[in-house]
MARMAR-422836 format. One record per residue (C-alpha): x, y, z. Coordinates in steps of 0.02 Angstrom, whole numbers. Each point is the difference from the previous one (the first is absolute). Last residue first. Example, Ala and Ser with C-alpha at 12.3 -4.5 7.8 and 13.67 -1.06 7.14 Angstrom:
<node c1="684" c2="-53" c3="357"/>
<node c1="-69" c2="-172" c3="33"/>
This chain:
<node c1="-1043" c2="-1699" c3="1388"/>
<node c1="185" c2="-45" c3="17"/>
<node c1="71" c2="175" c3="-11"/>
<node c1="-118" c2="59" c3="136"/>
<node c1="-150" c2="104" c3="-46"/>
<node c1="0" c2="188" c3="25"/>
<node c1="-158" c2="41" c3="-95"/>
<node c1="83" c2="102" c3="-135"/>
<node c1="-69" c2="170" c3="-51"/>
<node c1="-48" c2="-5" c3="-184"/>
<node c1="133" c2="82" c3="-109"/>
<node c1="17" c2="163" c3="-93"/>
<node c1="181" c2="41" c3="-43"/>
<node c1="-18" c2="-10" c3="-190"/>
<node c1="-152" c2="115" c3="9"/>
<node c1="102" c2="125" c3="98"/>
<node c1="124" c2="13" c3="-144"/>
<node c1="-138" c2="37" c3="-127"/>
<node c1="-80" c2="129" c3="115"/>
<node c1="167" c2="90" c3="20"/>
<node c1="19" c2="-3" c3="-189"/>
<node c1="-172" c2="75" c3="-29"/>
<node c1="25" c2="131" c3="134"/>
<node c1="162" c2="60" c3="-79"/>
<node c1="-83" c2="3" c3="-171"/>
<node c1="-139" c2="107" c3="68"/>
<node c1="116" c2="127" c3="79"/>
<node c1="109" c2="10" c3="-155"/>
<node c1="-150" c2="27" c3="-115"/>
<node c1="-69" c2="139" c3="110"/>
<node c1="168" c2="86" c3="24"/>
<node c1="29" c2="3" c3="-187"/>
<node c1="178" c2="37" c3="-60"/>
<node c1="-22" c2="-147" c3="-120"/>
<node c1="163" c2="-99" c3="-3"/>
<node c1="82" c2="61" c3="160"/>
<node c1="-168" c2="-4" c3="89"/>
<node c1="-35" c2="-178" c3="-57"/>
<node c1="171" c2="-66" c3="51"/>
<node c1="-5" c2="89" c3="169"/>
<node c1="-179" c2="-46" c3="45"/>
<node c1="14" c2="-184" c3="-45"/>
<node c1="163" c2="-18" c3="97"/>
<node c1="-68" c2="97" c3="150"/>
<node c1="-157" c2="-108" c3="10"/>
<node c1="99" c2="-161" c3="-13"/>
<node c1="117" c2="59" c3="138"/>
<node c1="-148" c2="47" c3="110"/>
<node c1="-78" c2="-172" c3="-25"/>
<node c1="164" c2="-86" c3="46"/>
<node c1="-63" c2="-92" c3="154"/>
<node c1="-188" c2="28" c3="14"/>
<node c1="-41" c2="-180" c3="47"/>
<node c1="-179" c2="-21" c3="-58"/>
<node c1="-150" c2="-50" c3="106"/>
<node c1="-122" c2="118" c3="-83"/>
<node c1="16" c2="85" c3="-169"/>
<node c1="-102" c2="156" c3="-36"/>
<node c1="17" c2="86" c3="-168"/>
<node c1="85" c2="166" c3="29"/>
<node c1="-66" c2="179" c3="-14"/>
<node c1="109" c2="129" c3="-85"/>
<node c1="10" c2="180" c3="60"/>
<node c1="95" c2="124" c3="-110"/>
<node c1="67" c2="168" c3="60"/>
<node c1="83" c2="145" c3="-92"/>
<node c1="75" c2="139" c3="108"/>
<node c1="179" c2="-58" c3="-32"/>
<node c1="-17" c2="-175" c3="-68"/>
<node c1="-101" c2="-108" c3="119"/>
<node c1="-67" c2="-175" c3="21"/>
<node c1="-129" c2="-65" c3="125"/>
<node c1="-7" c2="-189" c3="3"/>
<node c1="-116" c2="-150" c3="11"/>
<node c1="-116" c2="-23" c3="149"/>
<node c1="49" c2="-184" c3="23"/>
<node c1="176" c2="56" c3="42"/>
<node c1="15" c2="189" c3="6"/>
<node c1="152" c2="39" c3="-107"/>
<node c1="54" c2="182" c3="7"/>
<node c1="63" c2="48" c3="-172"/>
<node c1="142" c2="101" c3="-72"/>
<node c1="53" c2="163" c3="-81"/>
<node c1="101" c2="156" c3="29"/>
<node c1="52" c2="-43" c3="178"/>
<node c1="27" c2="128" c3="138"/>
<node c1="-163" c2="99" c3="7"/>
<node c1="-93" c2="-149" c3="-75"/>
<node c1="39" c2="-97" c3="160"/>
<node c1="-105" c2="118" c3="106"/>
<node c1="-150" c2="2" c3="-116"/>
<node c1="12" c2="-189" c3="-23"/>
<node c1="-6" c2="-26" c3="188"/>
<node c1="-144" c2="122" c3="21"/>
<node c1="-103" c2="-85" c3="-135"/>
<node c1="39" c2="-174" c3="67"/>
<node c1="-55" c2="50" c3="176"/>
<node c1="123" c2="-8" c3="145"/>
<node c1="143" c2="125" c3="-16"/>
<node c1="174" c2="-11" c3="77"/>
<node c1="69" c2="-2" c3="-177"/>
<node c1="128" c2="-141" c3="0"/>
<node c1="-80" c2="-114" c3="131"/>
<node c1="-176" c2="29" c3="-68"/>
<node c1="58" c2="-37" c3="-177"/>
<node c1="83" c2="-160" c3="59"/>
<node c1="-161" c2="-56" c3="82"/>
<node c1="-101" c2="42" c3="-156"/>
<node c1="118" c2="-79" c3="-127"/>
<node c1="144" c2="101" c3="-68"/>
<node c1="46" c2="23" c3="-185"/>
<node c1="112" c2="153" c3="-26"/>
<node c1="56" c2="89" c3="-159"/>
<node c1="131" c2="140" c3="-14"/>
<node c1="136" c2="-54" c3="123"/>
<node c1="140" c2="123" c3="41"/>
<node c1="-55" c2="16" c3="183"/>
<node c1="1" c2="-189" c3="22"/>
<node c1="131" c2="-7" c3="139"/>
<node c1="-73" c2="154" c3="84"/>
<node c1="-172" c2="-80" c3="-1"/>
<node c1="74" c2="-152" c3="88"/>
<node c1="80" c2="108" c3="134"/>
<node c1="-162" c2="95" c3="27"/>
<node c1="-96" c2="-164" c3="16"/>
<node c1="124" c2="-77" c3="122"/>
<node c1="81" c2="-170" c3="-25"/>
<node c1="-116" c2="-83" c3="125"/>
<node c1="-149" c2="98" c3="-67"/>
<node c1="41" c2="-46" c3="-180"/>
<node c1="25" c2="-181" c3="51"/>
<node c1="-172" c2="-5" c3="83"/>
<node c1="-76" c2="81" c3="-155"/>
<node c1="61" c2="-134" c3="-120"/>
<node c1="134" c2="50" c3="-128"/>
<node c1="-33" c2="138" c3="-127"/>
<node c1="-17" c2="-31" c3="-189"/>
<node c1="116" c2="130" c3="-76"/>
<node c1="5" c2="88" c3="-168"/>
<node c1="135" c2="100" c3="-91"/>
<node c1="-10" c2="99" c3="-163"/>
<node c1="160" c2="3" c3="-101"/>
<node c1="101" c2="154" c3="-48"/>
<node c1="162" c2="-99" c3="-24"/>
<node c1="90" c2="86" c3="144"/>
<node c1="-154" c2="-26" c3="108"/>
<node c1="3" c2="-187" c3="-38"/>
<node c1="186" c2="-12" c3="42"/>
<node c1="-22" c2="82" c3="171"/>
<node c1="-158" c2="-101" c3="34"/>
<node c1="94" c2="-162" c3="-37"/>
<node c1="142" c2="51" c3="116"/>
<node c1="-124" c2="38" c3="139"/>
<node c1="-80" c2="-170" c3="-25"/>
<node c1="170" c2="-86" c3="11"/>
<node c1="39" c2="93" c3="161"/>
<node c1="-169" c2="-49" c3="71"/>
<node c1="35" c2="-182" c3="-44"/>
<node c1="145" c2="0" c3="122"/>
<node c1="-85" c2="99" c3="138"/>
<node c1="-163" c2="-97" c3="-18"/>
<node c1="-161" c2="100" c3="19"/>
<node c1="15" c2="98" c3="-162"/>
<node c1="-7" c2="-153" c3="-113"/>
<node c1="-161" c2="-60" c3="83"/>
<node c1="-88" c2="139" c3="-94"/>
<node c1="28" c2="-97" c3="-161"/>
<node c1="69" c2="115" c3="-133"/>
<node c1="-61" c2="36" c3="-177"/>
<node c1="107" c2="100" c3="-121"/>
<node c1="-73" c2="68" c3="-163"/>
<node c1="57" c2="63" c3="-170"/>
<node c1="136" c2="-125" c3="-45"/>
<node c1="116" c2="26" c3="-150"/>
<node c1="156" c2="-22" c3="107"/>
<node c1="-48" c2="-50" c3="177"/>
<node c1="86" c2="-170" c3="10"/>
<node c1="158" c2="82" c3="-70"/>
<node c1="11" c2="105" c3="158"/>
<node c1="39" c2="-153" c3="104"/>
<node c1="-78" c2="-35" c3="170"/>
<node c1="120" c2="-138" c3="57"/>
<node c1="115" c2="133" c3="75"/>
<node c1="-139" c2="38" c3="125"/>
<node c1="21" c2="-177" c3="72"/>
<node c1="-138" c2="-128" c3="18"/>
<node c1="18" c2="-120" c3="145"/>
<node c1="-156" c2="58" c3="93"/>
<node c1="-111" c2="-89" c3="-126"/>
<node c1="102" c2="-157" c3="35"/>
<node c1="-98" c2="-40" c3="158"/>
<node c1="-152" c2="111" c3="25"/>
<node c1="-88" c2="-133" c3="104"/>
<node c1="-182" c2="50" c3="21"/>
<node c1="-141" c2="-80" c3="97"/>
<node c1="-164" c2="80" c3="-56"/>
<node c1="-167" c2="-1" c3="91"/>
<node c1="-165" c2="15" c3="-95"/>
<node c1="-177" c2="21" c3="64"/>
<node c1="-159" c2="-30" c3="-102"/>
<node c1="-28" c2="-183" c3="50"/>
<node c1="171" c2="-56" c3="57"/>
<node c1="143" c2="41" c3="-118"/>
<node c1="183" c2="-38" c3="34"/>
<node c1="124" c2="79" c3="-121"/>
<node c1="174" c2="-77" c3="6"/>
<node c1="130" c2="111" c3="-83"/>
<node c1="172" c2="-58" c3="-57"/>
<node c1="159" c2="91" c3="-51"/>
<node c1="136" c2="-109" c3="-77"/>
<node c1="125" c2="-72" c3="122"/>
<node c1="162" c2="100" c3="23"/>
<node c1="144" c2="-59" c3="-112"/>
<node c1="-25" c2="144" c3="-123"/>
<node c1="-60" c2="18" c3="-180"/>
<node c1="-37" c2="171" c3="-79"/>
<node c1="-145" c2="12" c3="-120"/>
<node c1="-6" c2="107" c3="-157"/>
<node c1="-149" c2="-92" c3="-72"/>
<node c1="-77" c2="52" c3="-167"/>
<node c1="-186" c2="-36" c3="19"/>
<node c1="-84" c2="-99" c3="-140"/>
<node c1="-122" c2="-94" c3="110"/>
<node c1="103" c2="-161" c3="-4"/>
<node c1="156" c2="101" c3="39"/>
<node c1="-73" c2="64" c3="162"/>
<node c1="-55" c2="-173" c3="59"/>
<node c1="171" c2="-67" c3="-51"/>
<node c1="82" c2="121" c3="122"/>
<node c1="-119" c2="-64" c3="134"/>
<node c1="38" c2="-182" c3="-40"/>
<node c1="188" c2="24" c3="9"/>
<node c1="-16" c2="90" c3="167"/>
<node c1="-105" c2="-144" c3="67"/>
<node c1="134" c2="-121" c3="-59"/>
<node c1="138" c2="89" c3="96"/>
<node c1="125" c2="142" c3="-18"/>
<node c1="-115" c2="119" c3="92"/>
<node c1="-95" c2="141" c3="-79"/>
<node c1="31" c2="186" c3="-36"/>
<node c1="-90" c2="136" c3="-96"/>
<node c1="-10" c2="107" c3="-157"/>
<node c1="-139" c2="-41" c3="-124"/>
<node c1="-5" c2="67" c3="-178"/>
<node c1="-172" c2="14" c3="-80"/>
<node c1="-61" c2="36" c3="-176"/>
<node c1="-185" c2="26" c3="35"/>
<node c1="-133" c2="-101" c3="-89"/>
<node c1="-121" c2="-45" c3="139"/>
<node c1="92" c2="-164" c3="32"/>
<node c1="157" c2="104" c3="27"/>
<node c1="-91" c2="105" c3="130"/>
<node c1="-64" c2="-160" c3="82"/>
<node c1="174" c2="-76" c3="17"/>
<node c1="79" c2="162" c3="60"/>
<node c1="-135" c2="37" c3="129"/>
<node c1="17" c2="-178" c3="68"/>
<node c1="187" c2="19" c3="18"/>
<node c1="-16" c2="169" c3="84"/>
<node c1="-121" c2="-61" c3="134"/>
<node c1="87" c2="-168" c3="19"/>
<node c1="-81" c2="-153" c3="-70"/>
<node c1="24" c2="-156" c3="-105"/>
<node c1="-131" c2="-127" c3="57"/>
<node c1="-34" c2="-128" c3="136"/>
<node c1="-179" c2="-50" c3="48"/>
<node c1="-55" c2="-87" c3="159"/>
<node c1="-181" c2="-51" c3="34"/>
<node c1="-25" c2="-90" c3="165"/>
<node c1="21" c2="-169" c3="82"/>
<node c1="45" c2="-3" c3="183"/>
<node c1="151" c2="-46" c3="105"/>
<node c1="32" c2="-6" c3="185"/>
<node c1="119" c2="82" c3="124"/>
<node c1="-139" c2="110" c3="64"/>
<node c1="-157" c2="-42" c3="-99"/>
<node c1="-51" c2="137" c3="-123"/>
<node c1="-183" c2="52" c3="6"/>
<node c1="-100" c2="103" c3="-124"/>
<node c1="102" c2="-55" c3="-149"/>
<node c1="141" c2="112" c3="-62"/>
<node c1="19" c2="33" c3="-185"/>
<node c1="177" c2="0" c3="-66"/>
<node c1="89" c2="105" c3="-131"/>
<node c1="187" c2="-30" c3="-22"/>
<node c1="83" c2="141" c3="-96"/>
<node c1="177" c2="-24" c3="-65"/>
<node c1="81" c2="169" c3="-5"/>
<node c1="71" c2="136" c3="-113"/>
<node c1="5" c2="166" c3="89"/>
<node c1="41" c2="168" c3="-77"/>
<node c1="45" c2="94" c3="-157"/>
<node c1="-104" c2="17" c3="-160"/>
<node c1="56" c2="87" c3="-160"/>
<node c1="-139" c2="34" c3="-125"/>
<node c1="0" c2="28" c3="-188"/>
<node c1="-174" c2="40" c3="-63"/>
<node c1="-27" c2="-46" c3="-183"/>
């Protein structure tokens, strides 16, 4: 069995579909869905569902939402090592209109984690560390991520990262971000993130550039599937098309499926296909018909 340590964000995700017109100061009906989220939290839950033995390290507020998020880990078989602070639990509101998505993010308690909370005993017997890329953007969480990498390297573990959105990489600095993840073995960017990190444009060029620094990984391409690599080996997987879906968390689902399958089988092809299958499954749960923007009394 794969034993995986995960460190990063644990949030409440609120997914909302925007109608074509929103009256200023008014109210409309739409589809709103709340679920346990956070890039790292979602990875942990799905990896455990896939059969991995998962320990999650993170931080939530001392409130009901924090209680529910910890319970969401436990319900999937994840061992939570979660710090509690007085800051409100992290929350993300994802607004989708047609094929475009905008995210409103409150990091909240995620920034309350302390490096001392990252205990070496959480890593004993583990063979993999997965980090949310968001961890490197916050000064407080960055220190915890660095501590986790230090322990993982001492234990001979492989390390993977799912990068944050491209606009945040550019704001942080691509070279600076690459320096922070220099010890990482596996990387899972999407196309925009891959462009920001590599300076290349085409998927093949992006993967070629990233493969020089990262042993293994996959470039996710949305409806076009993914292009995975291990050294000089490449595998292209086409995706089943889903229209009108909120893509929040699809990359986390892909990474979880890929990591667990690759750790168990050592097969790039199987890992790439399992990642796509889980991303497709998550997208299918987020597919909703665009609302018409009726008032609450219609």
